[in-house]
C-alpha positions in Angstrom: 111.8 97.9 104.4 114.2 100.3 105.9 113.5 102.3 109.3 113.1 105.4 107.9 110.2 104.4 105.3 108.1 102.1 108.1 108.2 105.0 110.5 105.5 106.6 107.8 103.9 103.3 107.8 103.8 103.1 111.3 100.9 104.3 112.6 98.7 102.1 110.1 100.7 99.0 111.2 99.7 99.8 114.9 95.7 99.3 114.1 96.2 97.2 111.8 98.1 95.0 114.8 94.9 96.1 117.0 92.8 94.1 114.7 91.6 97.0 112.5 91.8 95.5 108.9 90.6 99.3 107.6 92.7 101.8 107.7 92.1 105.4 105.7 93.8 108.4 105.5 91.9 111.6 104.3 93.6 114.6 103.1 91.6 118.0 100.9 92.9 120.0 99.1 92.2 123.4 97.9 91.0 125.1 100.6 92.7 127.5 99.8 92.6 128.9 96.7 89.7 132.0 95.9 87.8 129.9 92.4 87.5 126.5 92.0 86.3 123.5 94.0 88.0 121.7 97.2 88.5 118.2 96.8 89.0 115.6 99.4 90.6 111.8 99.1 90.3 108.7 101.5 93.0 105.9 100.5 93.4 102.3 102.6 96.4 100.2 102.2 95.9 96.1 102.3 96.8 94.9 105.9 99.0 91.9 104.3 100.9 95.2 104.5 102.0 94.7 107.8 104.2 92.0 107.4 104.9 92.3 103.1 105.8 96.4 104.1 105.1 99.4 101.0 104.6 97.8 98.0 108.2 99.4 97.1 107.0 102.3 94.6 105.5 104.3 96.9 108.7 104.5 99.1 109.2 108.2 98.5 105.6 109.0 98.6 105.0 112.5 100.6 103.0 115.2 100.9 101.3 116.0 98.0 103.3 120.4 98.7 106.7 118.5 98.6 106.5 116.7 95.4 107.2 118.0 91.6 103.9 117.9 89.1 105.9 115.1 88.1 106.4 112.6 90.8 102.6 113.9 91.8 101.7 112.0 88.7 103.4 109.6 88.8 102.2 108.3 92.1 99.1 109.3 91.2 99.0 106.3 88.2 100.9 103.9 90.7 98.3 104.8 93.8 95.1 104.5 91.2 96.5 101.2 89.5 97.1 99.3 92.3 95.1 96.4 92.0 94.6 96.0 96.4 95.0 100.2 97.1 91.3 101.3 98.0 90.1 105.5 97.3 87.5 107.2 96.0 87.7 111.5 95.4 85.0 113.7 96.4 84.8 117.1 94.8 82.9 119.8 96.3 82.0 122.8 94.1 81.7 126.6 95.0 78.2 126.7 95.3 78.6 124.6 98.4 81.5 126.3 99.6 80.5 129.2 99.8 77.2 128.8 101.3 78.6 126.4 104.5 82.5 128.1 104.1 85.1 126.1 103.4 86.4 124.4 106.5 82.6 122.4 106.9 82.8 121.8 102.4 86.5 120.0 103.2 84.8 118.2 105.4 82.0 117.2 103.8 84.0 116.1 101.2 86.1 114.1 104.0 83.1 112.3 104.6 81.6 111.8 101.0 84.6 109.7 100.1 84.6 108.4 103.2 81.9 106.9 103.2 82.1 105.8 99.3 84.9 102.8 100.3 83.5 99.5 100.6 84.1 98.7 102.9 83.4 101.3 105.6 86.6 102.2 107.4 87.0 100.7 110.7 89.4 103.7 111.6 90.9 106.6 110.2 93.2 108.6 110.2 93.2 112.7 109.3 95.8 115.2 108.8 96.0 118.1 110.7 93.1 118.3 114.1 90.6 116.1 115.2 87.4 116.4 112.9 84.2 115.9 116.1 82.0 115.2 113.8 83.7 112.9 111.5 81.4 109.7 112.5 84.3 107.3 112.0 87.5 106.6 114.7 90.3 108.5 114.2 93.1 110.0 114.8 94.2 112.8 113.9 97.9 114.4 112.6 99.2 117.6 112.6 101.3 117.6 109.3 99.8 114.1 109.2 100.4 113.7 105.6 104.1 114.2 105.7 103.7 111.0 108.3 101.2 108.4 107.6 101.4 107.5 103.7 98.0 107.2 103.2 97.3 110.6 104.5 100.1 111.1 101.9 98.1 109.2 98.6 95.2 111.5 100.0 96.8 114.2 98.9 98.1 112.9 96.3 94.5 112.2 94.6 92.9 114.9 95.7 96.1 117.7 94.9 96.1 115.8 91.1 92.9 115.5 90.9 91.8 119.4 91.6 94.9 120.2 89.5 93.7 119.0 86.5 89.8 120.2 86.7 91.2 123.7 87.0 93.9 123.1 83.1 89.7 123.0 82.5 88.5 125.2 84.0 91.3 127.3 82.4 89.4 126.4 78.6 86.2 127.3 79.9 86.4 130.3 81.7 90.7 131.9 79.7 91.8 135.2 80.7 92.3 134.0 84.7 95.0 131.9 84.3 93.5 129.1 86.1 96.3 126.2 84.7 98.7 128.1 85.6 97.9 129.7 89.0 95.6 126.9 90.1 92.8 129.1 91.1 95.3 130.6 94.3 95.1 134.6 94.6 98.6 135.4 92.4 99.3 138.6 91.4 98.2 138.0 87.9 95.4 135.6 88.9 94.7 139.1 91.2 95.1 141.6 87.8 92.7 139.0 86.2 90.4 139.5 88.8 89.8 143.8 88.6 90.3 143.0 85.3 87.2 140.8 83.7 85.5 140.7 87.6 84.7 137.2 88.6 83.6 134.4 86.8 81.4 131.2 88.1 84.2 129.1 90.0 84.9 132.5 92.2 84.5 131.8 95.5 82.4 134.2 95.8 82.2 134.6 99.9 86.0 134.8 100.1 88.1 138.2 99.5 87.6 140.3 97.7 84.8 139.7 96.3 83.2 140.5 99.4 85.6 143.0 100.8 82.6 144.3 103.4 82.2 142.8 106.5 80.3 144.5 108.6 80.2 144.8 112.5 77.4 142.4 113.2 78.5 140.3 110.4 82.4 139.9 111.9 80.9 138.8 115.8 78.3 136.3 113.7 81.6 135.1 112.3 83.4 134.8 116.0 80.4 132.7 116.5 81.1 130.3 114.1 84.7 129.4 114.2 84.6 129.1 118.5 80.7 127.3 118.6 81.7 124.2 119.9 81.1 121.2 116.6 77.9 119.9 116.0 76.9 115.9 117.4 78.2 112.7 115.1 75.7 111.8 113.0 75.1 109.2 111.3 76.2 109.0 107.5 73.2 109.2 105.8 71.9 111.5 108.2 73.9 114.0 106.5 72.5 115.9 103.5 74.1 115.8 100.6 74.5 118.5 98.0 75.0 117.8 94.6 78.9 117.8 93.8 81.7 115.6 91.5 82.9 111.7 92.1 84.9 110.2 91.1 86.2 107.0 92.8 87.4 103.4 91.7 86.9 100.1 92.4 89.7 98.3 92.3 89.4 94.8 90.0 90.9 91.8 92.5 93.9 89.9 91.8 93.8 86.4 89.7 
């Protein structure tokens, strides 16, 4: 495999060489939209790829935002159908996002996705900054979905799953254009909100639904953003809300 492709598997290879066979990449999709759930996915590649190299059909895999819709769908199918790749996808719904804020909801989804992997990961590659209360050893990589194949794979699974869900929501809540903009604050979406008002999957804690913020609320928000994260806790001690879950356990090779 060329140096170009080895480089984007280098973090995984270093961990595999150190004796950690269960290395997961984790990422989220849907933090920015005004509507719909946030999705998180976790992916584990087989450690045998240290010697065998990356599965050739994944060599163009990248940050999901850098791929076309067709490319994302293609990689989604490759990842989910490969017998040696393990993955889990977790959805955190709007009610929970409004209750605990979008950042905490995304972290919650990541933790739940990791918890559903069997066996549990020994180390996690995280896109962005370190998640202090995530109860797994981790390496945080800024723009990690463009630096690590397992993070990129998680990025694709989360993005494709969420986009498919928003297409279904478009049928349930017609008139907002969810199939086109996927809940983001496009002019089309904002115009629909102005005309129709919010629907059940809009995040009521987001602008423009919560337009008025008092000085006291701003102060409280600043405290939340600057406060130290809660201490790490065991996964079974984290309260779990009702979520939509998609998980797959691959069939072993014959």
